[in-house]
C-alpha positions in Angstrom: -0.5 -23.5 4.9 -0.9 -19.8 6.4 2.0 -17.5 6.8 1.5 -14.3 8.8 4.1 -11.5 8.3 4.3 -8.5 10.6 6.7 -5.8 9.4 7.3 -2.6 11.1 8.6 0.2 8.6 10.5 3.6 9.5 8.0 5.7 7.6 4.3 5.5 6.4 3.1 5.1 3.0 4.0 1.5 2.3 1.7 -0.6 0.1 1.8 -4.2 -0.3 2.1 -5.6 -3.7 2.1 -9.6 -3.3 4.8 -12.2 -2.8 7.2 -14.3 -5.1 9.0 -17.5 -4.3 12.9 -17.4 -5.2 13.9 -21.1 -4.7 12.5 -22.0 -1.2 12.7 -18.1 0.0 9.4 -16.4 0.2 9.8 -12.9 -0.6 7.2 -10.5 0.1 7.1 -7.3 -1.8 6.2 -4.0 -0.5 6.7 -0.3 -2.2 7.0 3.4 -0.8 7.2 5.6 -4.1 5.5 8.9 -3.1 7.8 12.1 -2.6 6.4 13.0 1.0 6.2 10.4 4.1 5.0 10.7 7.6 8.1 9.5 9.6 6.7 7.4 12.2 6.7 3.8 12.7 4.2 2.1 10.7 3.3 -1.7 11.1 1.7 -4.0 8.3 0.5 -7.3 8.8 0.1 -9.5 5.9 -1.5 -13.2 5.8 -0.9 -15.8 2.7 -1.6 -19.2 2.0 1.3 -20.8 0.5 2.0 -24.5 -0.8 4.8 -24.9 1.1 7.0 -24.2 4.6 9.4 -21.4 3.3 13.4 -22.0 4.4 13.4 -18.2 5.0 11.1 -15.2 4.6 12.4 -11.9 3.2 10.9 -8.4 2.8 11.7 -6.5 -0.6 11.0 -2.7 -0.1 11.0 -0.8 -3.3 11.4 3.1 -3.1 12.4 5.8 -5.2 15.9 5.8 -4.3 16.2 2.0 -5.2 15.1 -0.2 -2.2 15.8 -2.6 0.7 15.8 -6.2 1.3 15.8 -7.6 4.8 14.8 -10.8 6.6 12.2 -11.7 8.8 12.5 -14.0 11.8 9.8 -16.6 12.6 8.5 -19.6 14.4 5.1 -21.5 13.6 4.0 -19.7 10.5 4.2 -16.1 12.2 7.3 -14.1 11.0 8.5 -10.6 12.4 10.5 -8.0 10.7 11.7 -4.3 11.0 13.1 -2.2 8.4 16.6 -1.2 8.9 
């Protein structure tokens, strides 16, 4: 099944690194590791083929300062998330 994730980030410079499963939760991995970023809303859209429907979809954003994990809200394979 195809999962589509649309994420709005608070700054630019975000790279998609892949996804992983944690039990039935699908985690999309992103990173922002530079020193300077444009402070403008940045949207990313990712499509992945997965073998089963997740119970939840999470976004993990790694940064030099640590990182954030936040949830996505979805319906029928389309999930949306906004960086807090």
